[in-house]
C-alpha positions as CSV (number, residue, x, y, z in Angstrom):
1,X,30.0,86.6,89.0
2,X,30.7,83.8,86.5
3,X,32.9,80.9,87.1
4,X,35.4,82.2,84.4
5,X,35.6,85.6,86.1
6,X,36.1,83.9,89.5
7,X,39.0,81.9,88.1
8,X,40.7,85.1,86.9
9,X,40.8,86.6,90.4
10,X,44.2,86.3,92.1
11,X,44.3,83.5,94.6
12,X,47.5,84.7,96.3
13,X,47.5,88.4,96.9
14,X,50.8,88.1,98.8
15,X,52.5,86.7,95.7
16,X,51.9,89.9,93.8
17,X,53.2,92.0,96.6
18,X,56.3,89.8,96.8
19,X,57.0,90.4,93.1
20,X,56.7,94.1,93.7
21,X,59.1,94.0,96.6
22,X,62.2,92.0,95.5
23,X,64.1,93.6,98.3
24,X,62.1,92.2,101.1
25,X,64.0,90.4,103.8
26,X,63.3,86.8,102.7
27,X,65.6,83.9,103.3
28,X,66.7,83.5,99.6
29,X,67.2,87.2,99.2
30,X,69.5,87.4,102.3
31,X,71.4,84.4,101.2
32,X,71.9,85.8,97.7
33,X,73.2,89.1,99.1
34,X,75.6,87.4,101.4
35,X,77.0,85.3,98.5
36,X,77.3,88.4,96.3
37,X,79.1,90.5,99.0
38,X,81.0,87.8,100.7
39,X,84.2,89.9,101.0
40,X,82.3,92.7,102.6
41,X,80.9,90.2,105.2
42,X,84.5,89.0,105.9
43,X,85.6,92.6,106.3
44,X,82.8,93.4,108.7
45,X,83.5,90.3,110.8
46,X,87.2,91.3,111.1
47,X,86.2,94.8,112.1
48,X,83.7,93.5,114.6
49,X,86.2,91.1,116.2
50,X,89.0,93.7,116.6
51,X,86.5,96.3,117.9
52,X,85.4,93.8,120.5
53,X,88.9,93.0,121.6
54,X,90.2,96.6,121.7
55,X,88.4,99.9,122.3
56,X,91.3,101.6,120.6
57,X,90.7,99.9,117.2
58,X,87.5,101.8,116.3
59,X,88.9,105.3,117.1
60,X,89.2,108.0,114.5
61,X,93.0,108.2,115.0
62,X,93.3,104.5,114.3
63,X,91.2,104.7,111.2
64,X,93.5,107.4,110.0
65,X,96.5,105.2,110.8
66,X,95.0,102.4,108.7
67,X,94.4,104.8,105.8
68,X,97.9,106.2,105.9
69,X,99.4,102.7,106.0
70,X,97.2,101.6,103.1
71,X,98.1,104.6,100.8
72,X,101.4,103.4,99.4
73,X,100.1,99.8,99.0
74,X,97.0,101.2,97.2
75,X,99.0,102.8,94.4
76,X,100.9,99.6,93.6
77,X,97.7,97.5,94.0
78,X,95.9,99.7,91.5
79,X,98.7,99.2,89.0
80,X,98.8,95.5,89.7
81,X,95.0,95.3,89.1
82,X,95.4,96.5,85.5
83,X,98.2,94.1,84.9
84,X,96.3,91.1,86.3
85,X,93.2,92.0,84.4
86,X,95.2,91.5,81.2
87,X,96.3,88.0,82.4
88,X,99.8,89.2,83.5
89,X,101.6,89.8,86.8
90,X,104.1,92.4,87.9
91,X,106.6,91.1,90.5
92,X,108.9,94.1,90.2
93,X,106.9,96.8,91.9
94,X,108.6,96.3,95.3
95,X,112.0,96.8,93.8
96,X,110.8,99.7,91.7
97,X,109.7,101.3,94.9
98,X,113.2,101.0,96.3
99,X,114.9,102.3,93.2
100,X,112.5,105.2,92.9
101,X,112.9,106.1,96.6
102,X,116.7,106.0,96.3
103,X,116.8,108.2,93.2
104,X,114.4,110.6,94.8
105,X,116.6,110.8,98.0
106,X,119.7,111.2,95.9
107,X,118.1,114.0,93.9
108,X,116.8,116.0,96.8
109,X,120.1,115.7,98.7
110,X,121.9,117.3,95.7
111,X,119.1,119.8,95.0
112,X,117.4,120.5,98.4
113,X,115.7,123.6,97.0
114,X,114.0,121.6,94.2
115,X,111.6,119.4,96.0
116,X,109.4,118.9,92.9
117,X,112.4,117.5,91.0
118,X,112.8,114.5,93.3
119,X,109.1,113.7,92.8
120,X,109.4,113.9,89.0
121,X,112.6,111.9,88.9
122,X,111.1,109.1,91.0
123,X,108.0,108.9,88.8
124,X,110.1,108.8,85.7
125,X,112.3,106.0,87.1
126,X,109.2,104.0,87.8
127,X,107.7,104.8,84.4
128,X,111.0,103.7,82.7
129,X,111.0,100.4,84.7
130,X,107.4,99.7,83.8
131,X,108.0,100.6,80.1
132,X,110.8,98.0,80.0
133,X,108.5,95.4,81.4
134,X,105.8,96.4,79.0
135,X,108.2,96.2,76.0
136,X,109.4,92.8,77.0
137,X,105.9,91.4,77.5
138,X,104.1,93.1,74.6
139,X,106.8,93.2,71.9
140,X,109.3,90.5,72.7
141,X,106.6,88.1,74.1
142,X,108.6,87.3,77.2
143,X,106.2,85.8,79.8
144,X,105.2,88.4,82.4
145,X,106.5,86.3,85.3
146,X,110.0,86.1,83.8
147,X,110.1,89.7,82.5
148,X,109.1,91.2,85.9
149,X,111.2,88.8,87.9
150,X,114.2,90.0,86.0
151,X,113.2,93.6,86.7
152,X,112.7,92.8,90.3
153,X,116.4,91.7,90.6
154,X,117.7,94.5,88.4
155,X,115.9,97.3,90.2
156,X,116.8,95.9,93.6
157,X,120.5,95.9,92.6
158,X,120.3,99.4,91.1
159,X,118.8,100.7,94.3
160,X,121.9,99.6,96.2
161,X,124.1,101.0,93.4
162,X,122.5,104.5,93.8
163,X,123.3,104.5,97.5
164,X,126.6,102.7,97.2
165,X,125.3,99.9,99.3
166,X,124.0,102.0,102.1
167,X,120.8,104.1,102.9
168,X,120.8,107.8,101.9
169,X,120.4,109.8,105.0
170,X,120.8,113.5,105.9
171,X,118.0,114.6,103.7
172,X,116.5,118.1,104.1
173,X,113.4,118.2,106.3
174,X,111.3,119.7,103.6
175,X,111.5,116.4,101.8
176,X,109.0,115.1,104.4
177,X,106.4,117.6,103.2
178,X,105.5,115.2,100.3
179,X,104.0,112.6,102.6
180,X,103.4,114.4,105.9
181,X,101.6,117.6,104.8
182,X,97.8,117.6,104.8
183,X,95.0,118.6,102.4
184,X,91.5,119.0,103.7
185,X,92.6,117.4,107.0
186,X,94.0,114.3,105.2
187,X,97.6,113.5,104.6
188,X,98.7,113.8,101.0
189,X,99.2,110.0,100.4
190,X,95.6,109.4,101.6
191,X,94.3,112.0,99.2
192,X,96.3,110.6,96.3
193,X,95.0,107.1,97.2
194,X,91.3,108.3,97.2
195,X,91.8,110.2,93.9
196,X,93.5,107.2,92.3
197,X,90.8,104.7,93.3
198,X,88.0,106.9,92.1
199,X,89.7,107.9,88.9
200,X,90.7,104.4,87.9
201,X,87.4,103.0,88.9
202,X,85.7,105.4,86.5
203,X,88.2,104.8,83.7
204,X,87.7,101.1,83.9
205,X,83.9,101.3,84.0
206,X,83.1,104.2,81.7
207,X,85.8,104.4,79.0
208,X,86.8,102.4,76.0
209,X,90.3,101.9,77.4
210,X,88.8,100.0,80.4
211,X,86.8,97.8,78.1
212,X,89.9,97.0,76.0
213,X,91.8,96.0,79.1
214,X,89.1,93.6,80.1
215,X,88.9,92.3,76.5
216,X,92.6,91.6,76.3
217,X,92.5,89.7,79.5
218,X,89.3,87.8,78.6
219,X,90.4,86.7,75.1
220,X,93.4,88.4,73.5
221,X,92.9,86.7,70.2
222,X,89.2,87.7,69.9
223,X,90.2,91.2,71.1
224,X,92.8,91.5,68.4
225,X,90.4,90.3,65.7
226,X,87.9,93.0,67.0
227,X,90.5,95.7,66.3
228,X,91.9,96.1,69.9
229,X,95.6,97.0,69.7
230,X,96.7,94.4,72.3
231,X,100.3,95.3,72.3
232,X,99.6,98.9,73.2
233,X,97.2,97.9,76.0
234,X,99.8,95.5,77.4
235,X,102.5,98.1,77.2
236,X,100.3,100.7,78.9
237,X,99.3,98.7,81.9
238,X,102.9,97.7,82.8
239,X,104.1,101.3,82.2
240,X,101.3,102.6,84.5
241,X,102.1,100.0,87.1
242,X,105.7,101.2,87.1
243,X,104.6,104.9,87.3
244,X,102.4,104.2,90.3
245,X,105.2,102.2,92.0
246,X,107.5,105.2,91.5
247,X,105.0,107.6,93.1
248,X,104.6,105.1,96.0
249,X,108.4,105.0,96.4
250,X,108.9,108.7,96.8
251,X,106.0,108.9,99.3
252,X,107.5,106.2,101.4
253,X,110.9,107.8,101.3
254,X,109.3,111.1,102.2
255,X,107.6,109.6,105.2
256,X,110.8,108.5,106.8
257,X,112.9,111.3,105.3
258,X,115.6,108.9,104.1
259,X,116.3,106.5,101.2
260,X,116.6,102.8,102.4
261,X,117.6,100.5,99.6
262,X,115.4,97.7,100.9
263,X,112.3,99.8,100.9
264,X,109.3,98.1,99.4
265,X,110.7,94.6,99.9
266,X,107.9,92.1,99.6
267,X,105.3,94.7,98.8
268,X,104.4,93.0,95.5
269,X,103.0,90.1,97.4
270,X,100.6,92.2,99.4
271,X,99.6,94.0,96.3
272,X,98.8,90.7,94.5
273,X,97.0,89.4,97.5
274,X,94.8,92.6,97.6
275,X,93.9,92.2,94.0
276,X,93.1,88.5,94.3
277,X,91.1,88.9,97.5
278,X,89.2,91.7,95.7
279,X,87.8,89.1,93.3
280,X,90.2,89.3,90.4
281,X,91.2,86.2,88.4
282,X,94.9,85.6,87.8
283,X,93.9,84.3,84.4
284,X,92.7,87.8,83.5
285,X,89.4,89.3,82.4
286,X,87.8,89.5,85.8
287,X,88.2,91.9,88.6
288,X,87.6,95.6,89.6
289,X,89.3,98.6,91.1
290,X,86.7,98.8,94.0
291,X,87.3,95.1,94.7
292,X,91.0,95.7,95.0
293,X,90.4,98.6,97.3
294,X,88.3,96.3,99.5
295,X,91.0,93.6,99.5
296,X,93.6,96.2,100.3
297,X,91.8,97.5,103.3
298,X,91.0,94.0,104.5
299,X,94.7,93.2,104.6
300,X,95.6,96.6,106.3
301,X,92.8,96.3,108.8
302,X,94.1,92.8,109.7
303,X,97.7,94.1,110.1
304,X,96.6,96.9,112.2
305,X,94.3,94.8,114.5
306,X,97.0,92.2,115.0
307,X,99.5,94.9,115.9
308,X,97.1,96.4,118.5
309,X,96.6,93.0,120.0
310,X,100.4,92.6,120.2
311,X,100.4,89.4,118.2
312,X,104.0,88.3,117.4
313,X,105.2,89.0,113.8
314,X,105.6,85.4,112.9
315,X,102.1,84.5,114.0
316,X,100.8,87.5,112.1
317,X,102.3,86.0,108.9
318,X,100.6,82.7,109.6
319,X,97.2,84.3,110.4
320,X,97.4,86.7,107.3
321,X,98.3,83.8,105.0
322,X,95.5,81.6,106.3
323,X,93.0,84.5,106.0
324,X,94.0,85.2,102.4
325,X,93.5,81.6,101.4
326,X,90.2,81.5,103.2
327,X,89.0,84.8,101.7
328,X,89.9,83.7,98.2
329,X,88.2,80.3,98.8
330,X,85.0,82.1,99.9
331,X,85.2,84.3,96.8
332,X,85.6,81.3,94.5
333,X,82.7,79.5,96.2
334,X,80.5,82.5,96.0
335,X,81.3,83.0,92.3
336,X,80.3,79.4,91.6
337,X,77.0,79.9,93.6
338,X,76.3,83.1,91.6
339,X,77.0,81.2,88.4
């Protein structure tokens, strides 16, 4: 063997194997995965803590409870994700839930034999509210914060107008079928939540509409130059957000078989928190449906675990706020490390 041939022989056989096995459990690989999936790590730590503190937490019944509680929030969080991806925000979804719930209760009380009508009316009310927001933002160029803040106040007032200042009670028992019946062993809101998450995740990843939403949020001027009809995209995301809020409202009203005018109060904050925890940027252009779903279940898991441990409501707010800030801080830090 010549000196030249000897020099061509590999001096580190393990190096070649390492290059062929990028998944091997090395320190840098583990650190990279922890950074990339920091929110999953936080979620697993929360689950581990509550499972350790209470045997009831990890039961199938409790997991179903978490899913049922998450379903109405999931719908408005999905709509909020689309809005935030365009660089906007929708503060009105909580009040739109109340207005939709009240109109659904009013409709089913007058037409108890037409259960489907209450569902349609609630969704149309939500769609109309979202369309007004979309028109103000996309056509009149009203800042999203102002437009949706105005709708928050208006829809909240109209919810009390519909009920003449009081809840609408005495609804037919079949109204509860919308939220309390089951399909494939799961309550209808949970099925709707799963379908919504899967459908929107596919739309945002696999369709031109999803790419246009990201483009409008990333750089609206460049998107418009590229031929994207930015006004249509903006109008559509606010209209869809209102539609999903309307569907959420009728489901919540069906669950309690009544129409409380303060239903949904403060829900917009949890929806925004879920989107931000899921990795979305409030400046637009960054985020995902699956990330929002993770953020949503993190919040609902935390709520459920604190309830099981009988933590006072005021401390729950403190803990939840601190965790939201910590989770977002970890996400920002991990994004910088990935960069």
